[in-house]
C-alpha positions in Angstrom: 153.6 93.7 99.9 151.8 90.9 97.9 148.4 91.5 96.4 146.8 89.1 98.8 148.2 90.8 101.9 147.2 94.2 100.5 143.7 93.0 100.0 143.5 91.7 103.5 144.9 95.0 104.8 142.3 97.1 103.0 139.5 94.8 104.1 140.7 95.1 107.8 140.8 98.9 107.5 137.4 99.1 106.0 136.0 96.7 108.7 137.5 98.8 111.5 136.3 102.1 110.0 132.9 100.6 109.5 132.7 99.3 113.0 133.7 102.8 114.3 131.1 104.4 112.1 128.5 101.9 113.4 129.4 102.8 117.0 129.2 106.5 116.2 125.8 106.0 114.5 124.5 104.0 117.4 125.3 106.6 120.0 124.4 109.6 117.8 121.4 111.6 119.1 121.5 114.9 117.2 120.3 115.6 113.7 117.1 113.6 113.7 113.6 114.9 113.2 112.4 113.2 116.4 114.0 112.9 119.8 116.2 109.9 120.6 115.5 107.9 123.8 116.6 104.6 125.4 114.5 102.0 127.2 115.9 101.9 130.7 114.3 98.6 131.9 116.6 95.6 132.1 113.5 93.4 132.2 110.3 94.8 130.6 107.0 94.1 132.3 104.8 92.4 129.7 101.1 91.8 130.5 98.6 89.7 128.5 95.5 91.7 127.9 93.4 89.3 125.9 93.5 86.4 123.5 91.8 86.7 120.1 90.5 84.1 117.7 88.8 85.1 114.5 86.2 83.3 112.4 89.0 81.5 110.5 90.6 80.2 113.7 93.5 82.5 113.4 94.9 83.1 116.9 96.7 86.1 118.3 97.2 88.0 121.6 97.0 91.6 122.7 99.8 92.4 125.1 101.1 95.5 126.8 104.6 96.5 127.8 105.3 99.0 130.7 108.4 101.0 129.8 110.7 103.5 131.5 112.1 105.7 128.7 115.0 108.1 129.2 115.4 111.0 126.7 118.8 111.4 125.2 118.2 114.5 123.1 115.8 117.5 122.9 114.7 119.9 125.5 113.6 117.0 127.8 117.0 115.4 127.7 117.8 113.4 130.8 114.2 113.1 131.9 112.6 109.6 132.4 109.1 109.0 131.3 106.7 106.1 131.9 104.8 104.9 129.0 103.0 101.8 127.7 103.3 99.9 124.4 100.4 97.7 123.2 101.4 95.2 120.6 100.5 91.9 119.0 103.1 89.1 119.0 102.5 88.7 115.2 103.9 92.3 114.9 102.2 93.0 111.6 101.4 96.6 112.4 102.7 96.8 116.0 106.2 96.6 117.5 107.6 94.8 120.4 110.5 96.6 122.2 113.5 95.1 123.9 115.4 96.2 127.1 118.1 98.9 126.5 116.8 99.5 123.0 117.2 102.9 121.4 114.1 104.4 120.0 112.6 107.6 118.4 110.0 109.4 120.4 107.8 112.5 120.4 106.6 114.4 123.4 103.3 116.4 123.3 101.9 118.1 126.3 104.1 116.1 128.7 103.0 112.7 127.1 105.6 110.6 125.4 104.8 108.6 122.3 107.1 106.0 120.8 107.6 106.5 117.0 109.8 103.6 116.0 113.1 101.8 116.9 116.4 103.5 116.0 117.7 101.3 113.2 120.2 103.4 111.3 123.2 101.7 113.1 122.1 98.3 111.8 122.1 99.6 108.3 125.6 101.0 108.8 126.7 97.6 110.2 125.2 95.8 107.1 127.0 98.2 104.8 130.3 97.6 106.6 130.0 93.8 106.2 129.0 94.2 102.5 132.0 96.4 101.7 134.4 94.2 103.6 133.3 91.1 101.8 133.4 92.9 98.5 137.1 93.9 99.0 138.0 90.4 100.2 136.4 88.8 97.1 136.9 91.3 94.3 140.0 93.1 95.4 141.0 96.4 93.9 138.0 96.5 91.5 135.7 96.6 94.5 136.3 100.4 94.7 134.9 100.7 91.2 131.8 98.8 92.3 131.4 100.9 95.4 131.8 104.1 93.4 129.3 102.8 90.9 126.7 102.0 93.7 127.2 105.4 95.2 126.7 107.2 91.9 123.6 105.1 91.2 122.1 106.0 94.6 122.8 109.7 94.0 121.3 109.6 90.5 118.3 107.7 91.8 117.8 110.3 94.6 118.0 113.2 92.1 115.5 111.3 89.9 113.0 110.9 92.7 113.4 114.7 93.5 112.7 115.5 89.9 109.7 113.2 89.9 108.3 114.8 93.0 108.8 118.3 91.5 106.8 117.5 88.3 104.3 115.3 90.3 104.8 112.2 88.2 104.4 113.8 84.8 106.1 111.9 81.9 107.3 109.3 84.5 107.8 106.6 81.8 110.0 109.0 79.8 111.9 110.0 82.9 112.7 106.4 83.9 113.6 105.5 80.3 116.2 108.2 80.3 117.2 107.1 83.8 117.9 103.5 82.4 120.2 105.0 79.8 122.1 107.1 82.4 122.2 104.4 85.1 123.5 101.8 82.7 126.1 104.1 81.2 127.6 105.2 84.5 127.5 101.7 86.0 129.3 100.2 83.1 131.8 103.0 82.7 132.8 103.0 86.3 133.2 99.2 86.5 134.6 98.4 83.1 136.2 101.7 82.0 135.4 103.6 78.8 136.2 101.5 75.8 134.8 99.4 73.0 133.7 96.5 75.3 131.9 98.9 77.6 130.0 100.5 74.6 129.1 97.2 73.2 127.8 96.0 76.6 125.9 99.3 76.9 124.3 98.9 73.5 123.3 95.3 74.2 121.8 96.4 77.6 119.7 99.2 76.1 118.5 97.0 73.2 117.6 94.2 75.6 115.7 96.6 77.9 113.7 98.6 75.4 113.0 95.8 73.0 111.6 93.6 75.8 109.7 96.5 77.5 108.3 97.6 74.1 107.2 94.1 73.3 105.5 93.6 76.7 103.9 97.1 76.5 102.4 96.2 73.1 101.0 93.0 74.5 99.5 94.8 77.5 97.9 97.4 75.2 96.5 94.7 72.8 95.0 92.8 75.7 93.4 95.9 77.1 95.5 95.7 80.3 93.2 93.0 81.5 93.8 91.6 85.0 96.4 94.2 85.9 95.1 95.6 89.2 97.2 98.8 89.4 95.3 99.9 92.5 96.9 97.1 94.4 100.3 98.8 94.2 99.6 101.4 97.0 100.6 104.3 94.8 98.2 106.8 96.3 100.0 110.1 95.3 100.7 109.6 91.6 99.6 107.8 88.4 99.6 104.2 89.5 100.0 102.9 85.9 103.0 105.1 85.3 104.7 104.1 88.5 104.2 100.4 87.6 105.8 101.0 84.2 108.7 102.9 85.8 109.2 100.0 88.3 109.2 97.5 85.4 111.8 99.6 83.5 114.2 99.5 86.4 113.6 95.8 87.1 114.3 94.9 83.5 117.5 97.0 83.5 118.9 95.1 86.5 118.3 91.7 85.0 119.4 92.6 81.4 122.6 94.5 82.3 123.8 91.6 84.4 123.3 89.1 81.6 124.6 91.4 78.9 127.8 92.0 80.9 128.5 88.3 81.3 127.9 87.4 77.7 129.8 90.4 76.1 132.8 90.0 78.4 133.1 86.3 77.8 132.7 86.5 74.1 135.2 89.4 73.9 137.7 87.2 75.7 136.9 84.3 73.3 137.5 86.6 70.3 140.8 87.9 71.8 142.2 84.3 72.4 140.8 82.8 69.2 141.1 85.5 66.4 140.2 82.9 63.8 136.8 82.2 65.3 134.0 82.1 62.7 130.7 83.9 63.0 128.9 80.6 63.4 131.1 79.5 66.2 130.7 82.9 67.9 126.9 82.7 67.7 126.9 79.1 69.0 129.1 80.1 71.9 126.8 83.0 72.8 123.7 80.8 72.6 125.3 78.1 74.8 126.4 80.7 77.3 122.9 82.2 77.3 121.4 78.8 78.0 123.6 78.5 81.0 122.8 82.0 82.4 119.1 82.3 81.6 117.9 79.6 84.0 119.6 80.9 87.2 118.8 84.5 86.4 115.1 83.8 85.9 115.0 81.7 89.0 116.5 84.5 91.0 113.8 86.9 89.8 111.1 84.4 90.7 112.5 83.7 94.1 112.9 87.5 94.9 109.3 88.1 93.8 108.0 85.2 95.9 109.9 86.2 99.0 108.5 89.7 98.7 104.9 88.6 98.3 105.1 85.7 100.8 103.9 87.6 104.0 100.8 89.1 102.4 100.0 85.8 100.5 100.0 83.9 103.8 97.7 86.5 105.4 95.2 86.3 102.5 95.2 82.5 102.6 94.8 82.4 106.4 91.7 84.6 106.0 90.1 82.0 103.9 90.6 83.7 100.5 90.9 81.7 97.4 94.3 81.3 95.6 92.8 83.4 92.7 91.9 86.2 95.1 95.3 86.1 96.8 97.1 86.2 93.5 95.0 89.1 92.3 95.7 91.2 95.4 99.3 90.3 96.2 101.1 88.8 93.2 99.4 90.3 90.1 101.8 93.2 89.5 104.9 91.5 90.7 104.3 88.4 88.5 103.9 90.7 85.5 107.1 92.5 86.2 108.9 89.2 86.7 107.6 88.0 83.3 108.8 91.2 81.6 112.2 90.8 83.1 112.3 87.1 82.1 111.4 88.0 78.5 114.2 90.6 78.6 116.7 87.9 79.9 115.7 85.6 77.0 115.9 88.3 74.3 119.3 89.6 75.6 121.0 86.4 74.6 120.7 86.9 70.8 121.0 90.7 71.2 124.2 90.6 73.2 125.7 87.9 71.0 124.8 89.9 67.8 126.4 93.0 69.4 129.6 91.1 69.9 130.1 90.9 66.1 131.3 94.5 66.5 134.4 93.0 68.1 135.4 91.2 64.9 138.4 92.6 63.0 138.4 93.7 59.4 139.4 90.3 58.0 136.6 88.6 59.9 134.0 91.2 58.7 135.3 90.8 55.1 134.7 87.0 55.4 131.1 87.8 56.5 130.5 90.1 53.6 132.1 87.6 51.2 129.8 84.9 52.6 126.7 87.1 52.0 127.8 88.0 48.5 128.3 84.3 47.6 124.9 83.4 49.0 123.4 86.3 47.0 125.2 85.0 43.8 123.8 81.5 44.3 120.4 82.8 44.9 120.5 84.9 41.8 
């Protein structure tokens, strides 16, 4: 069987298995903290209660749904309850429900309360589509990527449990160690253990900690001015520490992507052109970095903007100034994006310099000879 047909076969098998798992998850009713129910109505009665307009001319409605809900689990399984759901079409803090939708509910003293929609099956479907596309595009190596993601999720879960146990103590140190462990396992599982992997790991760690250290120094020298940590909604732990931990993880994602591209490309260049000079290698790394930096930084900015967009619109619609909106919604995210952008820029020379470790003995001898000649002329 050809490689292409094998890839299509594996993709089809993963798609079928994923669709089966999605169906099982959709109909699953046991193993949840709350009871599972389904809305029986084929057409939900929806009544307008009142229209609202605030002082800034923002308009919304208050509406009420009349629902018949059948329990699918728990001691009230099979029973049908009548309930109402009040919501606003903007759905900022309320939820509109659809006919035949599966939901989580609680029953207290004979009264049913809706908790939330049952969304786990949609996550399973999204995971199925992702894995199928990965196999179609990447092929056999997709299994290494999938294993890498699984290991990263497990390590992240263990890290969160550890953080909860110590109640956020030494959180910056914990996430610094986590960056080291995450990057090692991710690169090892995807690239395999070897010199290229170790050079990429070294470039990644240098890029992360040099950029983070530089930005931390700037933040301290400026007295942490205009950093509104209280806007991060970190009510249970040190808000400043969690912000720093978030920044460490964000920088790692950006830097490791870039370091992998640069190191892999320059490694192939050295393999195909053993006579390459150090100057040519450095120029190639700089050129490659110039091509990569722009798209990576734009991706960071767009991700940050998309995350902050809903709250930004709300603040502006409530007649707040752009300065106030930025302070309350974009302050921390913009800082994290700036730190990641600095890491992306610094990684170009760092990763290129680390690639000098790929040079053979003859090439290194030429470097030493060049330095000795320069030293002789200077003397």
